[in-house]
C-alpha positions in Angstrom: -9.8 9.3 5.7 -7.7 6.1 5.4 -4.1 6.3 6.7 -1.6 3.6 6.2 0.3 2.1 9.1 3.5 0.3 8.3 5.3 -2.0 10.9 8.1 -4.4 10.7 7.4 -8.1 11.1 9.7 -10.7 12.5 8.9 -14.1 10.8 10.4 -17.4 11.8 12.6 -19.1 9.1 9.7 -21.3 8.1 7.4 -18.3 7.8 10.0 -16.4 5.8 10.1 -19.2 3.3 6.3 -18.9 2.9 6.6 -15.1 2.5 9.1 -15.5 -0.3 6.8 -18.1 -1.9 3.8 -15.7 -1.7 5.9 -12.8 -3.2 7.1 -15.1 -6.0 3.6 -16.3 -6.9 2.3 -12.7 -6.8 5.1 -11.6 -9.2 4.3 -14.6 -11.5 0.6 -13.8 -11.6 1.3 -10.1 -12.4 3.6 -11.1 -15.3 1.1 -13.8 -16.5 -1.5 -11.1 -16.7 0.7 -8.7 -18.8 1.6 -11.6 -21.1 -2.1 -12.5 -21.6 -3.0 -8.9 -22.4 -0.1 -8.6 -24.9 -1.0 -11.9 -26.5 -4.7 -10.9 -26.8 -3.7 -7.5 -28.3 -1.4 -9.2 -30.9 -4.3 -11.2 -32.2 -6.6 -8.2 -32.5 -8.5 -8.6 -29.3 -9.7 -6.0 -26.9 -8.6 -5.3 -23.3 -9.3 -8.2 -21.0 -11.0 -7.2 -17.7 -9.6 -8.6 -14.5 -12.8 -10.6 -13.9 -12.2 -12.6 -17.1 -8.5 -13.2 -16.3 -9.2 -14.2 -12.7 -11.7 -16.8 -13.9 -9.1 -18.1 -16.3 -6.5 -18.2 -13.6 -8.9 -20.2 -11.4 -9.2 -22.9 -14.1 -5.4 -22.9 -14.5 -5.0 -23.8 -10.9 -7.0 -26.9 -11.3 -4.5 -28.4 -13.8 -1.6 -30.5 -12.5 1.0 -28.3 -14.1 0.0 -25.2 -12.0 -1.0 -27.0 -8.8 1.7 -25.1 -7.0 -0.4 -21.9 -7.2 -2.7 -23.4 -4.6 0.1 -23.2 -1.9 -0.6 -19.5 -1.4 -3.9 -17.6 -0.8 -6.2 -17.3 -3.8 -6.7 -13.7 -3.0 -3.0 -13.0 -3.4 -3.0 -14.2 -7.0 -6.3 -12.5 -7.8 -5.2 -9.2 -6.4 -2.0 -9.4 -8.5 -4.1 -9.8 -11.6 -6.2 -6.9 -10.6 -3.1 -4.7 -10.0 -1.8 -5.5 -13.5 -5.1 -4.7 -15.1 -5.3 -1.5 -13.1 -1.8 -0.5 -14.4 -3.2 -0.9 -18.0 -6.2 1.3 -17.1 -3.8 4.0 -15.8 -1.9 3.8 -19.1 -5.1 4.2 -21.1 -6.0 7.3 -19.1 -2.6 8.8 -19.6 -1.6 8.7 -15.9 1.4 6.4 -16.4 3.5 4.5 -19.0 3.1 1.0 -20.3 3.3 -1.6 -17.5 6.6 -3.6 -17.4 7.2 -7.1 -16.4 8.6 -7.6 -12.9 12.1 -9.0 -12.8 12.9 -11.3 -9.9 16.3 -9.6 -9.3 15.1 -6.0 -9.5 11.5 -5.8 -8.5 10.4 -5.2 -4.9 9.1 -8.5 -3.4 5.5 -7.8 -2.2 2.1 -9.4 -2.1 -1.5 -8.8 -1.0 -3.0 -10.6 2.0 -6.7 -11.2 2.5 -8.2 -8.4 4.5 -11.1 -10.3 6.1 -8.6 -12.9 7.5 -6.2 -10.3 8.8 -6.2 -10.3 12.6 -4.3 -8.4 15.2 -3.5 -9.5 18.8 -1.0 -7.2 20.5 2.4 -7.8 18.8 1.0 -10.6 16.7 -0.7 -10.5 13.3 -2.4 -13.3 11.4 -1.8 -13.7 7.6 -3.7 -16.2 5.6 -1.7 -19.4 4.8 1.3 -18.1 6.9 -0.1 -18.0 10.4 0.6 -15.7 13.4 3.6 -13.5 12.8 5.3 -11.3 15.4 5.6 -7.6 14.9 8.1 -5.0 16.3 5.3 -2.8 17.6 1.6 -3.0 18.3 -0.8 -2.2 15.5 -3.7 0.1 16.5 -6.8 -1.9 17.2 -9.6 -1.4 14.7 -12.7 -3.1 13.5 -11.6 -3.3 9.9 -8.2 -3.2 8.2 -8.1 -2.4 4.5 -5.6 -3.5 1.8 -3.0 -5.4 3.8 0.3 -5.6 1.9 3.5 -7.4 2.9 6.8 -6.2 1.4 10.5 -6.7 1.7 12.8 -3.6 1.5 16.1 -5.5 1.1 16.7 -6.1 4.8 13.4 -6.5 6.7 9.8 -7.6 6.0 7.0 -5.1 6.6 3.3 -5.2 6.7 1.2 -2.2 5.6 -2.5 -1.8 6.4 -5.0 1.0 5.8 -6.8 2.3 8.9 -9.8 4.6 8.7 -9.4 7.7 10.9 -11.5 10.7 11.5 -10.4 14.2 10.7 -8.5 16.0 13.5 -10.5 18.9 14.8 -7.9 21.6 15.4 -8.2 25.3 15.5 -6.3 26.6 12.5 -4.5 29.8 13.3 -1.5 29.8 10.9 -3.1 31.7 8.1 -1.9 31.1 4.5 1.4 29.6 3.8 3.1 29.5 0.3 5.7 26.9 -0.3 8.3 27.0 -3.0 10.3 23.8 -3.5 13.6 23.5 -5.3 17.1 22.2 -5.5 19.1 24.7 -3.4 16.7 24.2 -0.5 14.0 21.5 -0.2 11.3 24.0 0.7 11.0 27.7 1.5 7.8 28.9 3.2 6.3 32.4 3.2 6.2 32.4 7.0 10.0 32.2 7.1 10.5 28.4 7.6 13.3 27.0 5.5 14.1 23.4 5.0 17.6 22.7 3.7 18.6 20.2 1.1 19.3 17.0 3.0 21.5 15.7 0.2 24.1 18.4 1.1 24.5 17.1 4.6 27.7 15.3 5.8 25.8 12.1 6.5 24.4 11.8 3.0 27.6 12.9 1.3 29.6 10.3 3.1 27.1 7.6 2.2 27.2 8.6 -1.5 31.0 8.6 -1.4 31.0 5.1 0.0 28.4 4.1 -2.6 30.6 5.3 -5.5 33.5 3.3 -4.1 31.5 0.1 -3.8 30.1 0.5 -7.3 33.6 0.9 -8.7 34.7 -2.1 -6.6 32.0 -4.4 -8.0 32.7 -3.2 -11.5 36.3 -4.2 -11.2 35.4 -7.6 -9.8 33.1 -8.2 -12.8 35.9 -7.4 -15.2 38.3 -9.6 -13.3 35.9 -12.6 -13.5 35.0 -12.5 -17.2 34.9 -15.7 -19.1 35.0 -14.7 -22.7 32.0 -12.4 -23.2 30.2 -13.7 -20.1 30.3 -12.2 -16.7 30.7 -14.6 -13.7 29.1 -13.7 -10.4 31.2 -14.9 -7.5 30.5 -14.9 -3.8 32.5 -11.7 -3.3 30.5 -9.9 -5.9 27.3 -11.0 -4.2 28.6 -9.5 -0.9 29.5 -6.2 -2.5 26.2 -6.0 -4.2 24.4 -6.7 -0.9 26.3 -3.8 0.6 25.3 -1.5 -2.3 21.6 -2.5 -1.9 21.7 -1.8 1.8 23.3 1.6 1.2 20.7 2.5 -1.3 18.1 1.5 1.3 19.7 3.7 3.9 19.8 6.8 1.6 16.1 6.3 0.7 15.1 6.1 4.4 17.1 9.2 5.2 15.4 11.2 2.5 11.9 9.9 3.2 12.3 10.5 6.9 13.4 14.1 6.3 10.4 14.8 4.1 8.1 13.5 6.8 9.8 15.8 9.3 9.5 18.8 7.0 5.8 18.3 6.1 4.9 17.5 9.8 6.6 20.7 10.9 4.6 22.8 8.4 1.4 21.1 9.4 2.0 21.7 13.1 1.8 25.5 12.4 -1.9 24.9 11.8 -2.3 26.8 8.6 -5.7 27.4 7.1 -4.4 27.2 3.5 -1.3 25.8 1.9 -0.4 26.9 -1.6 2.2 25.1 -3.8 2.9 25.2 -7.5 2.1 22.2 -9.7 5.4 20.5 -10.5 6.2 19.1 -13.9 8.6 16.5 -12.4 8.7 14.3 -15.6 9.7 17.4 -17.6 12.4 18.4 -15.1 13.9 14.9 -15.2 14.5 15.3 -18.9 17.2 18.0 -18.2 20.4 15.9 -17.8 22.1 18.7 -15.8 19.6 18.7 -12.9 17.8 15.3 -13.3 19.9 13.6 -10.6 19.4 16.5 -8.1 15.6 16.5 -8.8 15.4 12.7 -8.3 17.2 12.9 -4.9 14.9 15.7 -3.6 11.8 13.4 -4.0 9.6 16.5 -4.8 6.6 14.4 -5.9 6.7 12.6 -2.5 6.9 16.0 -0.7 3.7 17.2 -2.5 1.9 13.9 -1.8 2.7 14.0 1.9 1.7 17.6 2.1 -1.7 16.9 0.5 -2.7 14.2 2.9 -1.5 16.0 6.0 -3.5 19.0 5.0 -6.5 16.8 4.7 -5.8 15.3 8.1 -5.7 18.7 9.9 -8.6 20.1 7.9 -6.5 22.7 6.0 -7.1 23.6 2.3 -4.5 22.6 -0.2 -4.1 24.6 -3.4 -1.8 23.9 -6.3 -1.0 26.9 -8.6 -0.6 26.4 -12.3 2.9 25.4 -13.5 2.9 28.4 -15.8 2.4 30.9 -12.9 5.5 33.1 -12.8 6.1 32.8 -9.1 9.8 33.5 -9.3 9.7 36.2 -11.9 6.8 38.1 -10.3 7.7 40.9 -7.8 6.0 40.3 -4.5 6.0 44.1 -3.8 4.9 45.9 -7.0 3.7 43.1 -9.1 6.1 43.6 -12.1 7.2 40.5 -14.0 10.9 40.2 -14.7 11.5 39.2 -18.3 14.6 37.2 -17.7 15.7 35.4 -14.5 18.5 32.9 -14.7 18.7 30.0 -12.4 22.1 31.2 -11.1 20.5 34.5 -9.9 19.6 33.6 -6.3 18.6 37.2 -5.3 15.6 38.8 -6.9 16.1 42.6 -7.6 13.3 44.8 -8.9 13.2 48.3 -10.2 10.9 49.3 -7.2 13.9 48.7 -4.9 12.9 45.2 -3.6 15.9 42.9 -2.9 14.9 39.5 -1.6 15.8 35.8 -1.9 14.2 34.5 -5.1 12.7 31.4 -3.3 11.2 33.5 -0.6 9.8 35.9 -3.2 8.2 32.9 -5.0 6.7 31.6 -1.7 5.2 35.0 -0.9 3.7 35.2 -4.4 2.2 31.7 -4.0 0.6 32.7 -0.6 -1.2 35.6 -2.3 -3.1 33.3 -4.6 -5.3 32.1 -1.7 -6.5 35.6 -0.9 
């Protein structure tokens, strides 16, 4: 299996300018591809493959008007074209919505670096057209690195590469574990492990409180600096918006780190089988009462990490149907409760069973692997 390794890089000021240039050209090539696809569709044409568009882009580079495209690696622009065409293919297959144009202010700066020119020497990596860049830690030595990507998270630059690793040979003794995810707690396991909702912790609550104050502050500054119907962005507004962006980054890192800790703790019990229910996250997000709580829990990311960590240790991962009544089904007698409100946190059955509803659902999920 191929696992991604992400490390921070420390470019010099000259190298950082080249990184920004590569990210900007990659964004331009992506938007150019979307524009060409829409233009072709408007005139009744069919979908243009990435091979056709890459040849067209190569001819475009030879003109004087677009000579600046040659300042970055050719593979960077070609991969951006391929990514845009891949986004359309996902839309045709019903896996995602229509691709959107990348805005310079809101999109994440990132670009692809040529994999066969990617080299590692201790705390140094070589990126084509950029040179040797220092890293914060050593990358594992490997014969071949796949899909190198450089990205900026609002504060630091990072490089991500795929490294092929063999499956860990471990003796699995943990049996079957059913996992029920939700809003009250992130995950409740049938073996008794409970992972609380990190968004209810003091650290996250204080950060969210500060975020609300900063958002109100920048809103007031925009209203104070209006010129007619136009908003004027001052230096103080830029400072506050930078603080907001860094605070969003901190909250994202806290949540992602907690999910890694939770999934790793479950994998360390060495289970043979892990059973989770298939989540309709897009459907849950349509409920305006719980959409914010669902988004903050990052449930899709939890399932994704659990899948690849099961593959890494050799455990089997099973997803139950979203229509399986895990919460309404009695784990003792098998009766299905007709009505169960979300406010009812304790499951009570006529057979005398009285149990936490999330634990009851986790036990029902674990029985599906038998």
